C-alpha positions in Angstrom: 99.0 115.3 91.9 97.4 111.9 91.3 94.9 111.2 88.7 91.3 111.6 89.8 90.0 108.6 91.8 87.7 106.5 89.7 84.6 105.8 91.8 83.5 103.2 89.2 86.3 100.9 90.2 85.9 101.2 93.9 83.8 98.7 95.8 82.9 101.3 98.5 82.3 104.3 96.3 78.5 104.4 96.0 76.9 107.1 98.2 80.2 108.4 99.6 80.4 112.1 100.6 82.5 114.4 98.4 85.5 114.6 100.8 86.2 110.9 99.9 87.0 111.9 96.3 89.2 114.7 97.6 91.1 112.3 99.9 91.6 109.8 97.1 92.9 112.6 94.9 95.7 113.5 97.2 96.6 109.9 98.0 97.6 107.8 95.0 97.5 104.0 95.0 101.3 104.0 95.2 101.1 105.4 98.8 99.9 102.2 100.2 100.3 100.1 102.3 100.8 102.9 104.9 100.4 103.8 108.5 98.0 106.6 109.3 100.9 108.8 110.4 102.4 108.4 106.9 99.1 109.1 105.3 98.7 112.4 107.3 102.3 113.4 106.4 101.6 112.8 102.8 98.4 114.9 102.9 100.4 117.7 104.5 103.2 117.5 102.0 100.8 117.6 99.1 99.0 120.6 100.4 95.7 118.9 101.1 93.0 120.8 103.0 93.3 120.4 106.8 89.7 119.2 106.8 90.9 115.9 105.3 93.4 115.4 108.2 90.5 116.2 110.6 88.4 113.4 109.0 91.2 110.9 110.0 91.8 112.3 113.5 89.7 109.7 115.3 91.8 106.8 113.8 94.8 105.4 115.7 98.1 106.7 114.2 99.5 103.1 114.3 96.7 101.8 112.0 98.0 100.5 108.7 95.9 100.6 105.5 96.4 98.5 102.4 94.7 101.0 100.1 92.5 104.1 99.7 89.3 102.1 99.9 90.3 100.7 103.3 91.3 104.1 104.6 88.0 105.7 103.4 85.9 102.9 105.0 87.8 103.4 108.3 87.3 107.2 108.2 83.6 106.7 107.6 83.3 104.2 110.4 86.0 105.2 113.0 84.3 103.1 115.7 84.5 100.0 113.5 81.9 98.4 111.2 79.2 96.1 112.6 80.2 93.6 110.0 83.3 92.9 107.9 83.7 94.9 104.7 82.4 93.0 101.8 80.1 90.8 103.8 76.3 91.1 103.5 74.5 92.9 106.2 
């Protein structure tokens, strides 16, 4: 297993639900960049709870993510964000 995800170094960590920590735990930084189908396969191989795969089900399998933070933001906002990540509201 990967080391625990450090919320203090993540620009998107504040106020995230607990499943985000669990997702990050099963996906190390060395798993990216990756397509969603690769992420789902990794979660299955590592024995992650099926609820984590369910959280990603609304995202397109062909989507590619550069890191855990990007994947988590996409999972939290599957319809897309009203603004670009990192830009002020």
